[in-house]
Structures are given as C-alpha cells and as structure tokens.
All heavy atoms as an XYZ file, in Angstrom:
631
protein
N      10.365      1.057    -23.700
C      10.323      0.216    -22.506
C       9.366     -0.947    -22.764
O       8.221     -0.745    -23.126
C       9.858      1.067    -21.327
C       9.697      0.299    -20.063
S       8.946      1.361    -18.805
C      10.052      1.087    -17.500
N       9.829     -2.157    -22.571
C       8.971     -3.310    -22.805
C       8.257     -3.703    -21.519
O       8.726     -3.443    -20.423
C       9.787     -4.484    -23.334
O      10.686     -4.921    -22.346
N       7.123     -4.326    -21.707
C       6.358     -4.778    -20.551
C       6.698     -6.230    -20.269
O       6.966     -6.996    -21.171
C       4.836     -4.707    -20.829
O       4.594     -4.297    -22.135
C       4.139     -3.867    -19.841
N       6.674     -6.558    -19.027
C       6.919     -7.935    -18.617
C       5.604     -8.691    -18.733
O       4.649     -8.401    -18.029
C       7.428     -7.962    -17.168
C       7.693     -9.318    -16.552
C       8.785    -10.046    -17.318
C       8.090     -9.160    -15.102
N       5.531     -9.632    -19.671
C       4.314    -10.424    -19.821
C       4.426    -11.645    -18.934
O       5.413    -12.369    -18.961
C       4.129    -10.839    -21.278
C       3.813     -9.654    -22.168
C       3.495    -10.088    -23.588
O       3.103    -11.250    -23.781
O       3.638     -9.248    -24.474
N       3.378    -11.854    -18.139
C       3.400    -12.928    -17.155
C       2.137    -13.766    -17.291
O       1.039    -13.237    -17.336
C       3.477    -12.356    -15.718
C       4.763    -11.557    -15.538
C       3.386    -13.452    -14.686
C       4.834    -10.801    -14.233
N       2.294    -15.068    -17.355
C       1.157    -15.975    -17.325
C       0.820    -16.206    -15.854
O       1.643    -16.697    -15.082
C       1.533    -17.300    -18.003
C       0.371    -18.277    -18.061
O      -0.614    -18.114    -17.300
O       0.445    -19.222    -18.862
N      -0.391    -15.818    -15.481
C      -0.799    -15.882    -14.076
C      -0.652    -17.287    -13.492
O      -0.258    -17.451    -12.340
C      -2.252    -15.371    -13.919
C      -2.746    -15.557    -12.503
C      -2.326    -13.910    -14.313
N      -0.914    -18.315    -14.275
C      -0.793    -19.679    -13.765
C       0.649    -20.003    -13.380
O       0.897    -20.758    -12.444
C      -1.288    -20.682    -14.802
N       1.608    -19.426    -14.103
C       3.018    -19.694    -13.828
C       3.504    -19.055    -12.533
O       4.436    -19.543    -11.912
C       3.897    -19.172    -14.967
C       3.728    -19.965    -16.251
O       3.219    -21.093    -16.197
O       4.118    -19.441    -17.300
N       2.913    -17.920    -12.142
C       3.433    -17.214    -10.969
C       2.661    -17.522     -9.681
O       2.857    -16.862     -8.679
C       3.522    -15.695    -11.195
C       2.145    -15.059    -11.334
C       4.424    -15.370    -12.361
C       2.167    -13.550    -11.207
N       1.832    -18.539     -9.717
C       1.115    -18.926     -8.509
C       2.133    -19.490     -7.515
O       2.870    -20.420     -7.824
C       0.059    -19.977     -8.856
C      -0.782    -20.430     -7.670
C      -1.873    -21.381     -8.122
N      -1.369    -22.463     -8.950
C      -0.841    -23.599     -8.488
N      -0.708    -23.790     -7.182
N      -0.426    -24.548     -9.308
N       2.194    -18.910     -6.308
C       3.141    -19.436     -5.318
C       2.667    -20.783     -4.784
O       1.476    -20.990     -4.565
C       3.129    -18.377     -4.213
C       1.803    -17.712     -4.332
C       1.425    -17.779     -5.786
N       3.613    -21.704     -4.610
C       3.272    -23.019     -4.068
C       3.961    -23.297     -2.732
O       3.539    -24.181     -1.998
C       3.557    -24.160     -5.080
C       2.649    -24.042     -6.289
C       5.008    -24.192     -5.499
N       5.016    -22.544     -2.422
C       5.638    -22.696     -1.103
C       6.430    -21.447     -0.741
O       6.822    -20.665     -1.612
C       6.537    -23.930     -1.040
O       7.706    -23.732     -1.785
N       6.635    -21.287      0.554
C       7.357    -20.141      1.112
C       8.362    -20.672      2.121
O       8.040    -21.546      2.918
C       6.381    -19.173      1.822
C       7.122    -18.041      2.505
C       5.344    -18.628      0.849
N       9.577    -20.134      2.067
C      10.602    -20.525      3.041
C      11.424    -19.283      3.395
O      11.443    -18.303      2.649
C      11.508    -21.598      2.456
N      12.068    -19.345      4.523
C      12.936    -18.256      4.973
C      14.329    -18.794      5.243
O      14.475    -19.879      5.798
C      12.387    -17.632      6.269
C      11.106    -16.875      6.084
C       9.885    -17.512      6.234
C      11.117    -15.535      5.758
C       8.695    -16.819      6.061
C       9.940    -14.833      5.587
C       8.723    -15.472      5.745
N      15.338    -18.032      4.828
C      16.701    -18.300      5.255
C      17.006    -17.231      6.296
O      16.122    -16.442      6.652
C      17.709    -18.217      4.083
O      17.795    -16.858      3.659
C      17.290    -19.111      2.925
N      18.236    -17.143      6.746
C      18.594    -16.129      7.736
C      18.330    -14.718      7.214
O      17.968    -13.824      7.979
C      20.056    -16.275      8.129
N      18.488    -14.514      5.899
C      18.316    -13.153      5.376
C      17.540    -13.053      4.066
O      17.576    -12.022      3.407
C      19.677    -12.478      5.223
C      20.665    -13.312      4.420
O      20.276    -14.359      3.882
O      21.833    -12.907      4.341
N      16.819    -14.117      3.709
C      16.036    -14.084      2.479
C      14.655    -14.710      2.650
O      14.470    -15.600      3.469
C      16.737    -14.853      1.354
C      17.958    -14.184      0.805
C      18.567    -14.963     -0.347
O      18.581    -16.203     -0.305
O      19.023    -14.308     -1.290
N      13.725    -14.223      1.824
C      12.422    -14.846      1.652
C      12.503    -15.590      0.328
O      12.896    -15.005     -0.689
C      11.325    -13.775      1.580
C       9.952    -14.226      1.083
C       9.335    -15.240      2.035
C       9.045    -13.028      0.905
N      12.182    -16.879      0.328
C      12.269    -17.698     -0.881
C      10.875    -18.241     -1.201
O      10.285    -18.958     -0.388
C      13.265    -18.862     -0.703
C      13.363    -19.668     -1.991
C      14.632    -18.345     -0.275
N      10.366    -17.876     -2.373
C       9.045    -18.314     -2.806
C       9.213    -19.217     -4.025
O       9.872    -18.842     -4.995
C       8.155    -17.104     -3.159
C       6.802    -17.555     -3.674
C       7.985    -16.195     -1.948
N       8.626    -20.407     -3.970
C       8.641    -21.320     -5.109
C       7.333    -21.149     -5.871
O       6.257    -21.133     -5.264
C       8.795    -22.780     -4.652
O      10.010    -22.895     -3.897
C       8.848    -23.732     -5.845
N       7.452    -21.017     -7.200
C       6.293    -20.795     -8.058
C       5.823    -22.093     -8.691
O       6.564    -23.082     -8.740
C       6.648    -19.785     -9.153
C       7.202    -18.449     -8.666
C       7.498    -17.543     -9.850
C       6.234    -17.778     -7.699
N       4.608    -22.076     -9.211
C       4.008    -23.268     -9.820
C       4.841    -23.808    -10.974
O       4.859    -25.010    -11.219
C       2.593    -22.944    -10.292
N       5.562    -22.937    -11.677
C       6.366    -23.400    -12.816
C       7.750    -23.887    -12.400
O       8.575    -24.211    -13.236
C       6.460    -22.326    -13.901
C       7.242    -21.096    -13.464
O       7.769    -21.064    -12.327
O       7.320    -20.140    -14.260
N       8.028    -23.911    -11.078
C       9.292    -24.433    -10.576
C      10.342    -23.384    -10.260
O      11.343    -23.689     -9.626
N      10.132    -22.150    -10.708
C      11.100    -21.090    -10.388
C      11.057    -20.771     -8.907
O      10.027    -20.923     -8.258
C      10.779    -19.801    -11.152
C      11.168    -19.836    -12.583
C      10.830    -18.533    -13.269
N       9.374    -18.425    -13.385
C       8.752    -17.339    -13.822
N       9.436    -16.266    -14.154
N       7.442    -17.317    -13.922
N      12.189    -20.301     -8.400
C      12.264    -19.817     -7.021
C      12.688    -18.356     -7.067
O      13.628    -18.002     -7.780
C      13.270    -20.622     -6.208
C      12.799    -22.019     -5.926
C      13.710    -22.752     -4.989
C      13.135    -24.139     -4.746
N      13.828    -24.832     -3.706
N      11.996    -17.538     -6.289
C      12.342    -16.128     -6.165
C      12.912    -15.942     -4.767
O      12.247    -16.262     -3.787
C      11.105    -15.217     -6.279
C      10.300    -15.515     -7.524
C      11.516    -13.761     -6.237
C       8.949    -14.830     -7.509
N      14.120    -15.436     -4.682
C      14.729    -15.133     -3.384
C      14.919    -13.620     -3.317
O      15.551    -13.030     -4.188
C      16.066    -15.849     -3.239
N      14.314    -13.009     -2.311
C      14.444    -11.572     -2.120
C      14.955    -11.307     -0.708
O      14.730    -12.104      0.199
C      13.097    -10.851     -2.338
O      12.108    -11.447     -1.499
C      12.638    -10.939     -3.787
N      15.645    -10.181     -0.534
C      16.184     -9.869      0.797
C      15.067     -9.685      1.832
O      14.099     -8.962      1.583
C      16.937     -8.551      0.589
C      17.160     -8.454     -0.879
C      16.012     -9.171     -1.526
N      15.198    -10.323      2.956
C      14.239    -10.179      4.039
C      14.183     -8.725      4.517
O      13.139     -8.255      4.969
C      14.620    -11.126      5.178
C      13.551    -11.504      6.182
C      12.250    -11.924      5.520
C      14.065    -12.603      7.081
N      15.271     -7.997      4.363
C      15.319     -6.586      4.760
C      14.292     -5.751      3.990
O      13.901     -4.677      4.442
C      16.718     -6.025      4.539
N      13.851     -6.224      2.830
C      12.835     -5.505      2.045
C      11.473     -5.513      2.724
O      10.609     -4.718      2.396
C      12.684     -6.149      0.677
C      13.755     -5.832     -0.297
C      14.935     -5.172     -0.067
C      13.767     -6.195     -1.683
N      15.664     -5.108     -1.213
C      14.973     -5.726     -2.226
C      12.884     -6.878     -2.496
C      15.305     -5.907     -3.555
C      13.209     -7.058     -3.812
C      14.406     -6.578     -4.345
N      11.254     -6.446      3.638
C       9.951     -6.631      4.270
C      10.090     -6.553      5.786
O      10.190     -7.582      6.468
C       9.350     -7.982      3.861
C       9.526     -8.293      2.394
C      10.391     -9.311      1.987
C       8.872     -7.558      1.417
C      10.571     -9.593      0.646
C       9.052     -7.825      0.071
C       9.906     -8.844     -0.309
O      10.099     -9.116     -1.634
N      10.118     -5.345      6.340
C      10.372     -5.179      7.783
C       9.438     -5.974      8.688
O       9.882     -6.505      9.701
C      10.198     -3.672      8.004
C      10.479     -3.064      6.671
C       9.991     -4.059      5.656
N       8.163     -6.088      8.333
C       7.240     -6.848      9.194
C       7.637     -8.314      9.265
O       7.562     -8.936     10.318
C       5.808     -6.733      8.673
C       5.187     -5.401      8.940
C       3.727     -5.408      8.519
N       3.328     -4.053      8.209
C       2.526     -3.706      7.232
N       2.005     -4.623      6.442
N       2.219     -2.450      7.027
N       8.044     -8.873      8.133
C       8.478    -10.272      8.123
C       9.830    -10.423      8.805
O      10.044    -11.368      9.567
C       8.558    -10.802      6.691
C       7.236    -10.925      5.949
C       7.487    -11.326      4.510
C       6.326    -11.918      6.643
N      10.731     -9.500      8.541
C      12.070     -9.541      9.141
C      11.975     -9.524     10.666
O      12.691    -10.256     11.354
C      12.886     -8.345      8.649
C      14.288     -8.270      9.240
C      14.916     -6.905      9.049
N      14.125     -5.900      9.759
C      13.970     -4.642      9.338
N      14.533     -4.222      8.230
N      13.234     -3.805     10.030
N      11.077     -8.683     11.193
C      10.981     -8.504     12.644
C      10.065     -9.515     13.331
O      10.017     -9.563     14.553
C      10.496     -7.084     12.955
C      11.478     -6.025     12.454
O      12.667     -6.352     12.218
O      11.054     -4.867     12.276
N       9.348    -10.317     12.540
C       8.401    -11.281     13.119
C       9.117    -12.537     13.595
O      10.192    -12.887     13.108
C       7.355    -11.659     12.072
N       8.488    -13.203     14.516
C       9.012    -14.483     14.986
C       8.740    -15.586     13.977
O       7.934    -15.433     13.059
N       9.400    -16.702     14.164
C       9.272    -17.845     13.259
C       7.819    -18.306     13.160
O       7.306    -18.566     12.072
C      10.185    -19.011     13.724
C       9.938    -20.261     12.902
C      11.635    -18.596     13.654
N       7.129    -18.394     14.281
C       5.742    -18.870     14.290
C       4.844    -17.961     13.459
O       4.038    -18.439     12.661
C       5.214    -18.963     15.733
O       6.091    -19.811     16.482
C       3.817    -19.537     15.768
N       4.978    -16.665     13.612
C       4.160    -15.722     12.836
C       4.481    -15.815     11.346
O       3.585    -15.729     10.504
C       4.371    -14.300     13.344
N       5.736    -16.008     11.017
C       6.119    -16.142      9.606
C       5.513    -17.384      8.970
O       5.228    -17.400      7.788
C       7.644    -16.232      9.465
C       8.367    -14.955      9.677
C       9.835    -15.201      9.414
N      10.642    -14.078      9.819
C      11.958    -14.104      9.834
N      12.618    -15.194      9.474
N      12.639    -13.039     10.207
N       5.359    -18.440      9.763
C       4.840    -19.704      9.237
C       3.333    -19.685      9.033
O       2.791    -20.578      8.403
C       5.218    -20.846     10.177
C       6.699    -21.152     10.158
C       7.104    -22.215     11.159
O       6.272    -22.598     12.016
O       8.258    -22.665     11.091
N       2.649    -18.674      9.539
C       1.191    -18.579      9.400
C       0.854    -17.684      8.209
O       0.538    -16.518      8.370
C       0.576    -18.012     10.670
C       0.695    -18.944     11.834
C      -0.076    -18.409     13.028
N       0.166    -19.241     14.182
C       0.502    -18.781     15.382
N       0.621    -17.494     15.593
N       0.703    -19.619     16.382
N       0.922    -18.263      7.028
C       0.637    -17.502      5.802
C      -0.413    -18.220      4.975
O      -0.696    -19.404      5.189
C       1.907    -17.299      4.974
C       2.563    -18.574      4.540
C       2.173    -19.216      3.377
C       3.571    -19.139      5.302
C       2.775    -20.404      2.988
C       4.177    -20.322      4.920
C       3.778    -20.956      3.760
N      -0.993    -17.481      4.051
C      -1.966    -18.034      3.119
C      -1.441    -17.800      1.710
O      -1.042    -16.683      1.367
C      -3.317    -17.333      3.278
C      -3.926    -17.487      4.652
C      -5.111    -16.564      4.873
O      -5.503    -15.822      3.948
O      -5.636    -16.575      5.997
N      -1.432    -18.858      0.908
C      -1.035    -18.718     -0.490
C      -2.250    -18.245     -1.280
O      -3.332    -18.831     -1.174
C      -0.530    -20.053     -1.039
C       0.743    -20.592     -0.384
C       1.062    -21.980     -0.912
C       1.908    -19.650     -0.609
N      -2.073    -17.185     -2.030
C      -3.128    -16.621     -2.857
C      -2.765    -16.889     -4.321
O      -1.627    -17.264     -4.610
C      -3.239    -15.115     -2.590
C      -3.306    -14.744     -1.106
S      -4.687    -15.490     -0.249
C      -5.922    -14.274     -0.555
N      -3.697    -16.683     -5.258
C      -3.381    -16.946     -6.665
C      -2.170    -16.180     -7.195
O      -1.442    -16.672     -8.042
C      -4.654    -16.539     -7.407
C      -5.739    -16.696     -6.392
C      -5.102    -16.335     -5.070
N      -1.939    -14.957     -6.681
C      -0.816    -14.160     -7.188
C       0.049    -13.577     -6.083
O       0.763    -12.593     -6.283
C      -1.339    -13.038     -8.092
C      -1.986    -13.586     -9.357
S      -2.609    -12.313    -10.443
C      -1.114    -11.471    -10.900
N      -0.008    -14.170     -4.896
C       0.793    -13.633     -3.807
C       0.675    -14.440     -2.532
O       0.158    -15.554     -2.515
N       1.160    -13.830     -1.448
C       1.165    -14.464     -0.134
C       0.617    -13.457      0.867
O       0.919    -12.264      0.786
C       2.595    -14.876      0.291
C       3.234    -15.740     -0.798
C       2.567    -15.656      1.597
C       4.454    -15.129     -1.365
N      -0.175    -13.966      1.819
C      -0.793    -13.108      2.834
C      -0.464    -13.662      4.216
O      -0.615    -14.862      4.457
C      -2.307    -13.074      2.611
C      -3.061    -12.354      3.681
N      -2.885    -11.022      3.938
C      -3.999    -12.797      4.552
C      -3.692    -10.660      4.931
N      -4.367    -11.722      5.317
N       0.026    -12.787      5.091
C       0.268    -13.117      6.497
C      -0.762    -12.348      7.318
O      -0.529    -11.173      7.657
C       1.681    -12.716      6.927
C       2.760    -13.598      6.422
C       3.330    -14.654      7.072
C       3.448    -13.511      5.157
N       4.306    -15.226      6.293
C       4.406    -14.532      5.112
C       3.334    -12.659      4.056
C       5.242    -14.732      4.025
C       4.157    -12.853      2.969
C       5.096    -13.892      2.958
N      -1.913    -12.960      7.648
C      -2.980    -12.236      8.348
C      -2.539    -11.652      9.689
O      -2.868    -10.514     10.012
C      -4.083    -13.271      8.545
C      -3.675    -14.498      7.830
C      -2.255    -14.348      7.395
N      -1.789    -12.425     10.439
C      -1.346    -11.999     11.768
C      -0.424    -10.771     11.698
O      -0.389     -9.957     12.605
C      -0.615    -13.181     12.412
C      -0.317    -13.054     13.867
C       0.298    -14.344     14.399
O      -0.256    -15.427     14.142
O       1.336    -14.243     15.067
N       0.329    -10.658     10.597
C       1.303     -9.569     10.447
C       0.777     -8.428      9.577
O       1.461     -7.424      9.406
C       2.596    -10.116      9.827
C       3.270    -11.241     10.602
C       4.437    -11.802      9.808
C       3.722    -10.743     11.967
N      -0.425     -8.596      9.008
C      -1.001     -7.627      8.082
C      -0.024     -7.332      6.938
O       0.250     -6.193      6.589
C      -1.385     -6.329      8.816
C      -2.239     -5.423      7.950
O      -2.975     -5.937      7.074
O      -2.154     -4.191      8.123
N       0.528     -8.402      6.380
C       1.510     -8.291      5.285
C       0.994     -9.046      4.074
O       0.524    -10.178      4.194
C       2.849     -8.884      5.728
C       3.955     -8.790      4.701
C       4.488     -7.375      4.540
O       5.280     -6.932      5.381
O       4.093     -6.721      3.555
N       1.046     -8.402      2.922
C       0.656     -9.006      1.650
C       1.770     -8.754      0.653
O       2.184     -7.606      0.474
C      -0.631     -8.381      1.106
C      -1.818     -8.656      2.001
O      -2.271     -9.805      2.023
O      -2.282     -7.712      2.671
N       2.234     -9.816     -0.004
C       3.269     -9.659     -1.023
C       2.765    -10.247     -2.327
O       2.272    -11.378     -2.363
C       4.554    -10.379     -0.613
C       5.221     -9.891      0.654
C       6.478    -10.699      0.924
C       5.554     -8.423      0.557
N       2.905     -9.474     -3.394
C       2.536     -9.948     -4.716
C       3.748    -10.528     -5.422
O       4.843     -9.962     -5.367
N       3.540    -11.658     -6.086
C       4.634    -12.298     -6.804
C       5.142    -11.414     -7.941
O       6.344    -11.323     -8.171
C       4.197    -13.691     -7.313
C       5.241    -14.286     -8.232
C       3.930    -14.614     -6.138
N       4.246    -10.727     -8.641
C       4.664     -9.864     -9.750
C       5.645     -8.799     -9.260
O       6.658     -8.526     -9.907
C       3.465     -9.231    -10.424
N       5.378     -8.202     -8.104
C       6.285     -7.201     -7.541
C       7.630     -7.797     -7.160
O       8.676     -7.178     -7.352
N       7.610     -9.015     -6.638
C       8.861     -9.685     -6.286
C       9.686     -9.956     -7.539
O      10.897     -9.776     -7.540
C       8.573    -10.989     -5.537
C       7.932    -10.788     -4.182
S       7.500    -12.355     -3.390
C       9.121    -12.888     -2.874
N       9.015    -10.378     -8.611
C       9.719    -10.639     -9.874
C      10.332     -9.365    -10.447
O      11.361     -9.403    -11.105
C       8.772    -11.267    -10.901
C       8.409    -12.729    -10.664
C       7.260    -13.138    -11.556
C       9.613    -13.621    -10.891
N       9.677     -8.242    -10.200
C      10.201     -6.957    -10.693
C      11.277     -6.380     -9.771
O      11.849     -5.346    -10.073
C       9.049     -5.961    -10.824
C       8.117     -6.267    -11.962
C       7.078     -5.172    -12.122
N       6.097     -5.566    -13.099
C       4.849     -5.933    -12.812
N       4.424     -5.947    -11.569
N       4.023     -6.276    -13.769
N      11.512     -7.034     -8.629
C      12.538     -6.548     -7.704
C      12.101     -5.358     -6.890
O      12.911     -4.488     -6.584
N      10.840     -5.330     -6.516
C      10.315     -4.204     -5.745
C      10.238     -4.533     -4.269
O       9.544     -5.470     -3.873
C       8.911     -3.843     -6.236
C       8.934     -3.293     -7.631
C       7.648     -2.585     -7.943
N       7.755     -2.036     -9.298
C       6.751     -1.967    -10.131
N       5.562     -2.398     -9.775
N       6.913     -1.457    -11.324
N      10.918     -3.759     -3.437
C      10.812     -3.967     -1.978
C       9.396     -3.688     -1.503
O       8.644     -2.952     -2.145
C      11.778     -2.927     -1.402
C      12.697     -2.583     -2.528
C      11.887     -2.739     -3.783
N       9.026     -4.267     -0.356
C       7.719     -4.024      0.231
C       7.573     -2.578      0.663
O       8.563     -1.870      0.886
N       6.328     -2.144      0.760
C       6.045     -0.747      1.138
C       6.330     -0.514      2.598
O       6.211     -1.357      3.417
C       4.592     -0.423      0.835
C-alpha cells in the first residue's frame, strides 16, 4: 500500500463554495475538490448564512457556528465527515 504524499502548501484551501448537493473547495495549487454535501450533515442541514461563516485554516476549513472542521487531506482521500 503506497502512501499519499502531499505538499502542505499545495493543499491550503483558498475558497469554499456550495452547489445544491456538493461542497467545492479550491486549493492553493488550483485544484478543486468536490465532495457530496451528504457527507457532512451539519453543513447539509445548515442555512446559507451559517455555511458562509467559515475560517480557512492551513490544512482545512472551520465553521465555528456549526462546530464543523474539515481537513483537506481527508477530503482528498474521499473520507466522509464523522
């Protein structure tokens, strides 16, 4: 089994957007990760205003109001939220 080697600078999130059924995160290197919103029940069930109140962290995104934290590495590995 090989390990996924990731350069931390490349996976820094620079923007977050929502479609009707996806969370789309744009990374510093230009890649976009789209994951099903159904993977993150707190985000799925939150209103638009609460979703827009997030903080970009070096390796993830934090929604203080929703008590939700998502790591970019987990999204790249295809892991649903806990």
